[in-house]
N, C-alpha and C positions, 0 to 999 in steps of 0.2 A: 226443662221446658221442651227441648227438641225430642226427647223420648216420649213425652206425653202427646205431642203433636203427631209423631210417627205412629203411635198406637191408635189415635183417632183416625188418621189417614188409612191405616190398615183395616180398621172397622168399616170405613166407608167403601173401600174396594171390595171387601168381603160381602157387604150388604148388596152392592150392585151386581157382583158376579154370581152370587148364590141364587138370585132371583132370575128365573128363566125369561120372564118378560123384559127385565132390564137388559139382559144380554141381547135379546132380539132388537130392542130399541137402539142399542149402541152399534149394532152391526148391519142388520138387514135394511132398515129404511135408508141410510146414507148410500148403500151400494145400489139399491133400486133406483133412487133418485139420480145418482150419478149416471147410470146407464140410460134412464129416460131422458134426462136433459142432454146427455152426450149425443144422442141420436135424433131427438125429436124437437129440441127447442129452436124456435124461429123468431125473427124480429121483423117489424114492419118499418118502412121508411115514411117519415112525415115531412120534415123540412131539411133542406140541404143548404147550409151556409157555405159559400164559396168565395174565392178570391180570383181576380183576373190579372194575368201577367201578359199584357198586350204589347208586343214589340213591332207590330205592324199597324200603321195609321191609315191603311187603305180602306176603301169603301166595303170590300168583301169582309174584312175582319169586323168592321162596325156592324154590318148586316148580320153576321153570325152571332156576335155577342148580344145584339138586340133581342134575339130569340130567347136568350137566357133571362134577360130583364123582364120579358113579358110572360115568363113561365111561372105558374104558382108553386111549382115544386122546388124552385131555386131562389135563394136570397143572397145577393152580393153584399158582403160585409167588409171587403177590403180590396184595395187596388195595389198591386205589387209593381214596384219600379225596378227592383234588382233581384237577381236570382237568390241572393243571400237572405231575402225576406221570406222566402217560402217555408223553409224548415221551421222557424219559430211559430209560424201560424198553424202548421199542422201538428207540431209537437205539443203546443198548448191547447189543442182542440178548438181553436177559434174558428177554423174552417174544416170542412170535410174534404174539400178538393180544391185544386187550383187549375184554372183553365189557362193554358199557355199557348198563345198564338205567336208563331215564329215571325221573324222580320220579313220573310219572303212569301207569306201566305197569299196575299192579294196578287202579287206579281206572278206567282205560279199559276193561280187560277186564270188570270188574264192571258197567260201564255199557253193555256190548254194543258198544263201539267197538273198532276195530282198533288194537292197540298196537304201537309201533315198538321194535325191539331193534337197537342199533347194535353192529356188529363192526368194530373198527379193527384192520387186519391189516398186518403187515410184508410189503410186496410185493417186496422185493429177491429172494427166492427165490420166483418166481411159481408154480412147480409146487406147492411146499409150501403157499403161500397159497391157491391154488385148491382143493387137497385139503382144507385146513382149513375153508374156507368151505362146501364140499360136506358135510363131516361136521356142521358146525353146522346147515346147512339140514335135514339128516335129523333131527337132534334137535328142532329147532323144529317141523318137520312132525308129529313124534310128539306133541309137547306140544300142538299145535293140535288134533289128533284127540282126545286125551284130554280137553282142556278143552271142546271142542264136545260130546263125548259126555256130559259131566257137567253142563254149564251150558247147552247148547243154543246156537242162533244159526247163521245161514247164512254170515256173513262170516268170513274167516280171522281167528281171534282175534289173532294176532300176525304181523308180517312183519319181515324183516331188512333193515336199511340198512347196506350195506357200504362202507367207505372204506379203500382201499389206499394206503399211504404208499410213496414212493420209486419206485413202479412202478404208476401208477394203472390202466393197462390190463392189468396182469398178463401182460406179454409175457415168455415164458420165455427168449428170447434176451438180454433185458436182464440177466438174472442170470448165465448161464454164459459168454457171449462175453467179458466182461472177464476171466474166469478163463482162457479160452483164450489170451489174450495172455501170461499168465504161463507156461502150460504149453509153448506153442510156442517162446517165447523161451528158456526153460530147455533145451528139447530141442536147438535149434540151437546154443546157446552151449556146452552140454556136449559135443556131438559134435565141434565145432571144436577146443575146447581139450583134451579128453581124448585126442585123437589126435595132438596137435601134437608133443610130445616123443617119444611112442612111434613116430611115423612116422620121425623122425630116426634113432632107434635101429635100426628095422627096415630102413631103406634104407642104413644105414651112414654117414650124414652127420653123426651126432652127434659123432663124434670130430673131424670137420673143424671143427665149431663151436668145439670146445675149443681149437684152435690159432689161432683168429682173435683179433684184438685185443679182441673183445667180452668184457667181464667177466660173471660169472654173473648179477649183478643186471640187466645190460643184456639178456642173453638172456631172462631171465624177463619183463622189461617188453616186449620184442619179441614174445614169445609171447602176452602178455596182451592187448595192444591190438587185434590183429586180431579176436580173439574178441569183445572188447567192442564194437568198431565194427560187426561183423556182427550181433551181438545187438541193438544199438541200431537198426540199419536194419531188421532183421526185425520187431522190436516195433513200429516206426513203421508198417511195411506192414500189420501185423495191426490196429493201432489204426485206421488209415485205412479198412480193409475193414469193421471193426465199425461205425464211425460212418457211413460214406457208402454202404456196400452193405447192411448189415443194419439201419441206422437206429437204432443204440443211442445214446442221448443221452450226451454228455460234458458234465456239468454243472460239473465242477471246472476248475481252471486247468491248462494244459499244463505250467507250471513245476512244480507239485506232482506231476503224473503222471510227468514225466521225471526228477524227483529220485528217485522210487521206483524207476523202471526202472534208473537208473544204479546205485543201491545194490544192487538185486537182481542186476544183471549182475556187479558186483564180487564178490559172494559166489558166484555161479554159476561165473564164470571161475576164482576161487580154488580151488573144489572140483574143477573140471575139470583144473587144473594139478596138483593133488595126485594125482589118478588117473593123469594122463599121466606124472608123474614116477615112479610106482611100476610102470607097465606097461612090459614089454619089447617087446611087439608091438602093432600097431593092433587086433588082435582082442581082446587083453586090455584095451586102453583102451576099446574099444566096450562090452565086457561090463561093465567097471567103471562106465561112464557109465549104463548101463541099471539096474545094481544100485542106484545112487544115485537115479535119477530116479523109478523106480516107487514106492518108499516115500515119497519127497518129495511126489509128487502125491497119494498116498492119504492121507497125514497132514496135508495142507495145509488140509483142510476144503472142498475143491472139490466133492466129492460127498457126503461124510458130515460132518455138523456135529461139530466138535471136542468140544463139550460132551457128546456122546453116547458118546464113547470112554472106555475105562477110564482111571483116574487115572494109571497108569504111562505109558500111551500118550500122554496129554495132556502129560505132562512131556517126553516125547521130542520132541513137536512143537515145543518151544521152540527147538530147534536147526535147525529146518527153515525156510529163508528163504522158501519158498513160502507158508508160513502167514501171514507178515506182508505179503507182496506182494499176496496176494489181498484182504486187508483194504484196502490202499491202492487197488487197482484198482477194487473195487466202491464204495469210499467216494468216490473221485473221479468215477467215471462216474455213479453213481446218486444220490448224496447231495450231491455238490458240496462235499465236505469241504475246508476250507482247510489250508494247510501245517502250522500249529501244532497242529491237532487230530490230525495223523498222526505227530507226533514219536515217540509211543510205538511206532510200527511202523517208523520209520526207523532209530532207533539200534540195535535188535537186528540188522537187516540189515547195518548198518555194522560192528558188532562181529563178526558171523559172517564178513563179508568180510575184515576185518583178520586174524582168527585163521586163516582158511583160507590167506591169502597168506603169513603167517609160516610155517605148516606146509609149504606148497608150496615156499617158498624154502629151508627147511631140507632137505626131501627132495631138492630139485633139486641143491643143493650136495653132499649126502651121496651121491647116486647118481652124481655126476660123477667122484668120485675113487675 
């Protein structure tokens, strides 16, 4: 059995590498998209959930925080009473930033001294973080003008001290390049596997496979492993480019990263084989792959936060493996999350992969006879 599977795998690799168009699809589009996304991708800010840590009960602090409550750009979702409550809120992405008013804020203003206002911001999405800081700066500048007009003084009444977590320099590439690893890995894996069985049918070699000693499960494994290996190599290439070319830090362990890649590839290959088993031609397989990939990318949270989507759409994202893989990628790259903290993202990908392989196996046998 291993020898027969190895022979079929060798046939798949030769078929892919002999065709000039197949080689171009494997190499050129991912590199072009990596460069385009690496230099040109941008994101817009819509809503900013934030928490307030107010250690000053003076009138000046209340006046400043009232401007946040009246702003359509900000929504207060939590009130912090202790410093230890800040990290869980930002780690869990419940808030984008925390507004910290120190205990002497009002007293400093009343005494004519400059008062500091601390903004702790989640730097994982650097574009969103910078836009949020800019909006806060505008509000503080307006507060300064109003305070100076009513109380006098030449010094700026208050100034912002900003601290960005997970991305201290707010480099935009740090946020979206880990996501590109998932997108391009899915793209290549889907193209390879979605065309696999369809190509056999279109070229008339599918019937020849049926009369070989290979059993259906062996054919399925032989069709699966090349896509898995190519996807693993492709993702490794993109990770290397992100780390060594674009200088994105990889803070977590490679073991955790590749565990996530492996589980994601299993789910992607399973879906690709489902599409390939249904398609009669390569054109149908290609169309089916793009029909799956576009919603998978949109619903993954790559560009639009999932929390901003309607409740029904958020429920649909639960069956999207990209949703979980992006959390793994950004968690390992930017936060250095260990394996056990990502188990909640690993098991859904494993479940999706198992279900997709079961369905693909059933479709494969059903379409054979």
